[in-house]
ChimeraX commands (.cxc) that place a marker at each C-alpha (Angstrom):
marker #1 position 43.44,-16.56,79.97 radius 0.5
marker #1 position 41.71,-16.56,83.41 radius 0.5
marker #1 position 44.77,-15.00,85.04 radius 0.5
marker #1 position 44.76,-12.21,82.47 radius 0.5
marker #1 position 41.09,-11.39,83.26 radius 0.5
marker #1 position 41.74,-11.36,86.95 radius 0.5
marker #1 position 44.83,-9.06,86.36 radius 0.5
marker #1 position 42.80,-6.66,84.24 radius 0.5
marker #1 position 39.92,-6.71,86.77 radius 0.5
marker #1 position 42.43,-5.92,89.67 radius 0.5
marker #1 position 44.01,-3.21,87.58 radius 0.5
marker #1 position 40.59,-1.60,86.73 radius 0.5
marker #1 position 39.59,-1.64,90.36 radius 0.5
marker #1 position 42.80,-0.09,91.40 radius 0.5
marker #1 position 42.44,2.76,88.92 radius 0.5
marker #1 position 38.82,3.32,89.98 radius 0.5
marker #1 position 39.74,3.46,93.62 radius 0.5
marker #1 position 42.16,6.18,92.99 radius 0.5
marker #1 position 39.57,8.32,91.42 radius 0.5
marker #1 position 37.88,10.86,93.67 radius 0.5
marker #1 position 35.89,13.97,93.51 radius 0.5
marker #1 position 37.70,17.07,92.31 radius 0.5
marker #1 position 38.86,19.13,95.21 radius 0.5
marker #1 position 37.89,22.69,94.98 radius 0.5
marker #1 position 40.19,25.58,96.14 radius 0.5
marker #1 position 38.73,28.04,98.50 radius 0.5
marker #1 position 37.51,31.31,96.95 radius 0.5
marker #1 position 40.02,33.98,97.45 radius 0.5
marker #1 position 38.43,37.48,97.28 radius 0.5
marker #1 position 40.24,39.73,94.96 radius 0.5
marker #1 position 42.28,42.36,96.70 radius 0.5
marker #1 position 40.88,45.89,96.35 radius 0.5
marker #1 position 42.83,48.17,94.32 radius 0.5
marker #1 position 42.61,51.90,93.98 radius 0.5
marker #1 position 44.34,51.74,90.64 radius 0.5
marker #1 position 42.75,52.92,87.44 radius 0.5
marker #1 position 41.21,50.25,85.17 radius 0.5
marker #1 position 43.43,49.26,82.27 radius 0.5
marker #1 position 42.16,50.30,78.80 radius 0.5
marker #1 position 43.53,49.33,75.48 radius 0.5
marker #1 position 45.90,51.75,73.87 radius 0.5
marker #1 position 44.86,52.80,70.32 radius 0.5
marker #1 position 46.56,54.65,67.50 radius 0.5
marker #1 position 44.73,57.30,65.73 radius 0.5
marker #1 position 43.80,56.56,62.09 radius 0.5
marker #1 position 45.77,58.39,59.58 radius 0.5
marker #1 position 45.16,59.22,55.97 radius 0.5
marker #1 position 48.36,59.77,53.87 radius 0.5
marker #1 position 48.04,61.97,50.81 radius 0.5
marker #1 position 51.28,63.75,50.75 radius 0.5
marker #1 position 54.68,64.18,52.47 radius 0.5
marker #1 position 53.16,66.51,55.09 radius 0.5
marker #1 position 50.63,63.97,56.02 radius 0.5
marker #1 position 53.44,61.47,56.73 radius 0.5
marker #1 position 55.12,63.95,59.17 radius 0.5
marker #1 position 51.77,64.68,60.88 radius 0.5
marker #1 position 51.03,60.96,61.09 radius 0.5
marker #1 position 54.35,60.41,62.70 radius 0.5
marker #1 position 53.69,63.06,65.35 radius 0.5
marker #1 position 50.18,61.82,65.92 radius 0.5
marker #1 position 51.46,58.26,66.39 radius 0.5
marker #1 position 54.23,59.45,68.74 radius 0.5
marker #1 position 51.59,61.36,70.84 radius 0.5
marker #1 position 49.36,58.30,70.97 radius 0.5
marker #1 position 52.33,56.13,72.25 radius 0.5
marker #1 position 53.14,58.74,74.80 radius 0.5
marker #1 position 49.57,58.81,76.09 radius 0.5
marker #1 position 49.65,55.01,76.33 radius 0.5
marker #1 position 53.05,54.91,78.17 radius 0.5
marker #1 position 51.70,57.64,80.65 radius 0.5
marker #1 position 48.69,55.42,81.28 radius 0.5
marker #1 position 50.85,52.39,81.92 radius 0.5
marker #1 position 53.27,54.44,84.07 radius 0.5
marker #1 position 50.35,55.60,86.26 radius 0.5
marker #1 position 49.08,52.10,86.79 radius 0.5
marker #1 position 52.48,50.72,87.67 radius 0.5
marker #1 position 53.03,53.56,90.21 radius 0.5
marker #1 position 49.56,52.87,91.67 radius 0.5
marker #1 position 50.34,49.20,91.94 radius 0.5
marker #1 position 53.64,49.88,93.73 radius 0.5
marker #1 position 51.82,52.21,96.20 radius 0.5
marker #1 position 49.26,49.49,96.89 radius 0.5
marker #1 position 52.07,46.87,97.39 radius 0.5
marker #1 position 53.77,49.25,99.93 radius 0.5
marker #1 position 50.51,49.74,101.83 radius 0.5
marker #1 position 49.83,46.01,101.89 radius 0.5
marker #1 position 53.31,45.26,103.13 radius 0.5
marker #1 position 52.94,47.96,105.82 radius 0.5
marker #1 position 49.70,46.33,106.94 radius 0.5
marker #1 position 51.18,42.87,107.24 radius 0.5
marker #1 position 54.14,43.96,109.29 radius 0.5
marker link #1:1,2 radius 0.2
marker link #1:2,3 radius 0.2
marker link #1:3,4 radius 0.2
marker link #1:4,5 radius 0.2
marker link #1:5,6 radius 0.2
marker link #1:6,7 radius 0.2
marker link #1:7,8 radius 0.2
marker link #1:8,9 radius 0.2
marker link #1:9,10 radius 0.2
marker link #1:10,11 radius 0.2
marker link #1:11,12 radius 0.2
marker link #1:12,13 radius 0.2
marker link #1:13,14 radius 0.2
marker link #1:14,15 radius 0.2
marker link #1:15,16 radius 0.2
marker link #1:16,17 radius 0.2
marker link #1:17,18 radius 0.2
marker link #1:18,19 radius 0.2
marker link #1:19,20 radius 0.2
marker link #1:20,21 radius 0.2
marker link #1:21,22 radius 0.2
marker link #1:22,23 radius 0.2
marker link #1:23,24 radius 0.2
marker link #1:24,25 radius 0.2
marker link #1:25,26 radius 0.2
marker link #1:26,27 radius 0.2
marker link #1:27,28 radius 0.2
marker link #1:28,29 radius 0.2
marker link #1:29,30 radius 0.2
marker link #1:30,31 radius 0.2
marker link #1:31,32 radius 0.2
marker link #1:32,33 radius 0.2
marker link #1:33,34 radius 0.2
marker link #1:34,35 radius 0.2
marker link #1:35,36 radius 0.2
marker link #1:36,37 radius 0.2
marker link #1:37,38 radius 0.2
marker link #1:38,39 radius 0.2
marker link #1:39,40 radius 0.2
marker link #1:40,41 radius 0.2
marker link #1:41,42 radius 0.2
marker link #1:42,43 radius 0.2
marker link #1:43,44 radius 0.2
marker link #1:44,45 radius 0.2
marker link #1:45,46 radius 0.2
marker link #1:46,47 radius 0.2
marker link #1:47,48 radius 0.2
marker link #1:48,49 radius 0.2
marker link #1:49,50 radius 0.2
marker link #1:50,51 radius 0.2
marker link #1:51,52 radius 0.2
marker link #1:52,53 radius 0.2
marker link #1:53,54 radius 0.2
marker link #1:54,55 radius 0.2
marker link #1:55,56 radius 0.2
marker link #1:56,57 radius 0.2
marker link #1:57,58 radius 0.2
marker link #1:58,59 radius 0.2
marker link #1:59,60 radius 0.2
marker link #1:60,61 radius 0.2
marker link #1:61,62 radius 0.2
marker link #1:62,63 radius 0.2
marker link #1:63,64 radius 0.2
marker link #1:64,65 radius 0.2
marker link #1:65,66 radius 0.2
marker link #1:66,67 radius 0.2
marker link #1:67,68 radius 0.2
marker link #1:68,69 radius 0.2
marker link #1:69,70 radius 0.2
marker link #1:70,71 radius 0.2
marker link #1:71,72 radius 0.2
marker link #1:72,73 radius 0.2
marker link #1:73,74 radius 0.2
marker link #1:74,75 radius 0.2
marker link #1:75,76 radius 0.2
marker link #1:76,77 radius 0.2
marker link #1:77,78 radius 0.2
marker link #1:78,79 radius 0.2
marker link #1:79,80 radius 0.2
marker link #1:80,81 radius 0.2
marker link #1:81,82 radius 0.2
marker link #1:82,83 radius 0.2
marker link #1:83,84 radius 0.2
marker link #1:84,85 radius 0.2
marker link #1:85,86 radius 0.2
marker link #1:86,87 radius 0.2
marker link #1:87,88 radius 0.2
marker link #1:88,89 radius 0.2
marker link #1:89,90 radius 0.2
marker link #1:90,91 radius 0.2
view
């Protein structure tokens, strides 16, 4: 039984010795971006009372999705321009 206690004591000391303070990573400042801030895309509320309302709701929803897609496209283009500028500066 004495050997078991010594074995457990050695194991515990070995485990404790391997513990150390958590290493922190250096703070990396965010890269400045000229791109617009992303905002959530929303769909306009619709109230359906008749068949014409369904057609109008479809057109409204399609316009909302087109606005959202245009916003995303603008952000992607801006990010690509920023990437090109960054690459040119590092060369």
